[in-house]
C-alpha positions as CSV (number, residue, x, y, z in Angstrom):
1,M,-27.0,7.6,-3.6
2,N,-27.3,7.3,-7.4
3,P,-27.3,3.7,-8.8
4,K,-24.0,4.3,-10.8
5,M,-22.1,5.2,-7.6
6,E,-23.7,2.3,-5.7
7,S,-22.7,-0.1,-8.4
8,R,-19.1,1.1,-8.3
9,F,-18.8,0.5,-4.5
10,N,-20.4,-2.9,-4.9
11,N,-18.0,-3.9,-7.7
12,A,-15.0,-2.8,-5.7
13,A,-16.1,-4.9,-2.7
14,V,-16.8,-7.9,-5.0
15,W,-13.4,-7.7,-6.7
16,I,-11.5,-7.3,-3.5
17,T,-13.4,-10.2,-1.8
18,R,-12.8,-12.5,-4.8
19,I,-9.1,-11.6,-4.9
20,L,-8.8,-12.5,-1.2
21,A,-10.7,-15.7,-1.9
22,V,-7.9,-16.7,-4.2
23,C,-5.0,-15.4,-2.0
24,N,-6.2,-16.9,1.3
25,P,-5.9,-20.6,0.2
26,L,-2.5,-19.9,-1.5
27,V,-1.1,-18.3,1.6
28,G,-2.7,-21.0,3.8
29,L,-1.4,-23.8,1.7
30,A,2.1,-22.4,1.6
31,G,2.1,-21.8,5.3
32,A,0.6,-25.3,6.0
33,F,3.3,-26.9,3.9
34,F,6.1,-25.2,5.8
35,T,4.5,-25.8,9.2
36,I,3.9,-29.5,8.6
37,A,7.4,-29.9,7.2
38,T,8.8,-28.2,10.3
39,I,6.7,-30.4,12.6
40,V,7.9,-33.6,11.0
41,W,11.5,-32.4,11.1
42,V,11.4,-31.4,14.7
43,F,9.6,-34.6,15.6
44,R,12.5,-36.6,14.1
45,H,15.2,-34.4,15.7
46,E,13.5,-33.3,18.9
47,E,16.5,-33.8,21.2
48,K,18.8,-31.9,18.9
49,V,16.5,-29.0,18.7
50,F,15.3,-28.5,22.2
51,G,17.6,-30.7,24.3
52,E,16.0,-31.5,27.7
53,N,13.7,-28.5,27.6
54,V,10.3,-30.3,27.9
55,L,8.4,-27.0,28.2
56,A,9.9,-25.8,24.9
57,V,8.8,-29.0,23.2
58,R,5.2,-28.5,24.5
59,A,5.3,-24.9,23.5
60,F,6.4,-25.8,20.0
61,Y,3.7,-28.4,19.5
62,S,1.0,-26.1,21.0
63,M,2.1,-23.1,18.8
64,S,2.3,-25.4,15.7
65,A,-1.2,-26.6,16.3
66,V,-2.5,-23.0,16.6
67,N,-0.6,-22.2,13.4
68,V,-2.2,-25.1,11.5
69,L,-5.6,-24.2,12.8
70,F,-5.2,-20.6,11.6
71,L,-4.0,-21.8,8.2
72,L,-6.8,-24.3,7.8
73,L,-9.4,-21.6,8.7
74,L,-7.8,-19.3,6.1
75,I,-8.1,-22.0,3.5
76,A,-11.7,-22.8,4.6
77,S,-12.7,-19.1,4.1
78,A,-12.0,-19.2,0.4
79,V,-15.1,-20.8,-0.9
80,P,-17.6,-18.7,1.1
81,L,-15.7,-15.6,0.2
82,W,-15.7,-16.5,-3.5
83,R,-19.5,-17.0,-3.2
84,L,-19.8,-13.7,-1.5
85,R,-21.4,-15.3,1.6
86,R,-21.6,-13.5,4.9
87,S,-20.1,-16.5,6.6
88,G,-16.9,-16.2,4.5
89,L,-16.6,-12.5,5.5
90,I,-17.1,-13.4,9.1
91,L,-14.6,-16.3,9.0
92,A,-11.9,-14.4,7.2
93,N,-12.3,-11.3,9.4
94,S,-12.1,-13.6,12.5
95,V,-9.0,-15.4,11.3
96,Y,-7.3,-12.0,10.5
97,V,-8.1,-10.6,13.9
98,L,-7.1,-13.7,15.8
99,E,-3.8,-13.9,14.0
100,L,-3.0,-10.3,14.9
101,L,-4.0,-11.1,18.5
102,Y,-1.9,-14.2,18.5
103,W,1.2,-12.3,17.4
104,Y,0.6,-9.6,20.0
105,L,0.1,-12.2,22.8
106,L,3.2,-14.1,21.6
107,I,5.3,-10.9,21.8
108,E,3.9,-10.1,25.2
109,G,4.3,-13.7,26.3
110,T,8.0,-13.7,25.7
111,E,8.4,-10.6,27.7
112,M,6.7,-11.9,30.9
113,S,9.0,-11.5,33.8
114,K,6.7,-13.4,36.3
115,F,6.8,-16.7,34.4
116,R,10.4,-16.7,33.1
117,N,10.5,-20.5,32.3
118,L,7.4,-20.2,30.2
119,A,8.7,-17.1,28.5
120,N,12.0,-18.9,27.7
121,A,10.2,-21.9,26.3
122,I,8.0,-19.7,24.1
123,A,11.1,-17.8,22.9
124,A,12.9,-21.1,22.2
125,A,10.0,-22.7,20.3
126,S,8.7,-19.6,18.5
127,G,11.1,-19.5,15.6
128,A,10.3,-23.1,14.5
129,A,6.7,-23.2,15.5
130,N,5.6,-20.1,13.7
131,V,7.3,-20.8,10.4
132,G,4.0,-21.0,8.6
133,L,2.7,-17.6,9.7
134,V,6.0,-15.7,9.5
135,P,5.5,-14.6,5.9
136,Q,2.1,-13.1,7.0
137,R,3.8,-11.3,9.8
138,F,6.4,-9.7,7.6
139,D,4.0,-8.3,5.0
140,L,1.2,-7.7,7.5
141,Y,-1.1,-9.9,5.5
142,P,-3.9,-10.0,8.2
143,L,-3.9,-6.3,8.7
144,V,-3.9,-5.5,5.0
145,C,-6.7,-8.0,4.4
146,L,-8.8,-6.6,7.2
147,V,-8.5,-3.1,5.6
148,L,-9.1,-4.3,2.1
149,L,-12.0,-6.5,3.0
150,N,-13.8,-4.0,5.1
151,A,-13.0,-0.6,3.7
152,P,-15.3,-0.7,0.7
153,R,-18.2,-1.9,2.8
154,L,-17.6,0.8,5.4
155,R,-17.3,3.4,2.7
156,W,-20.5,2.1,1.0
157,K,-22.4,2.2,4.3
158,T,-21.2,5.8,5.0
159,V,-22.1,7.0,1.6
160,S,-25.5,5.3,1.6
161,A,-26.3,6.6,5.1
162,S,-25.5,10.1,4.1
163,A,-27.6,9.8,0.9
164,T,-30.8,8.9,2.8
């Protein structure tokens, strides 16, 4: 591969990585704000929200904890991504894949027929518990980021492999 072409692929990967290094903490902070505000509100009005459904309360706090973890990891990926570290790439890719897997399992979990009580509790708590990740779900943020973060690298590897 000629040096000019190699430089262009590297520049694209650097720019995309740095853009995501700025977007990840913004998305993570916005999501964390809404999630924490919802947790506080539900904690104060737990009986009004879930009534006597103890399983829904547990599902809410469990899903909220998972949401906060995802959002904190998204924020934590910003610095190593900006510095173009491999650890940032691995962390960001892991968070994106785990979020997509979480959404898939959440959808499948509410459709379980064998554990109807659990499925009902997940469905009851899902709306409030996932408020921090919902914007990511609507615009497919994890999927778009996976493609943007990895496409230039895959393209660069393919072109450099064919050049040798």
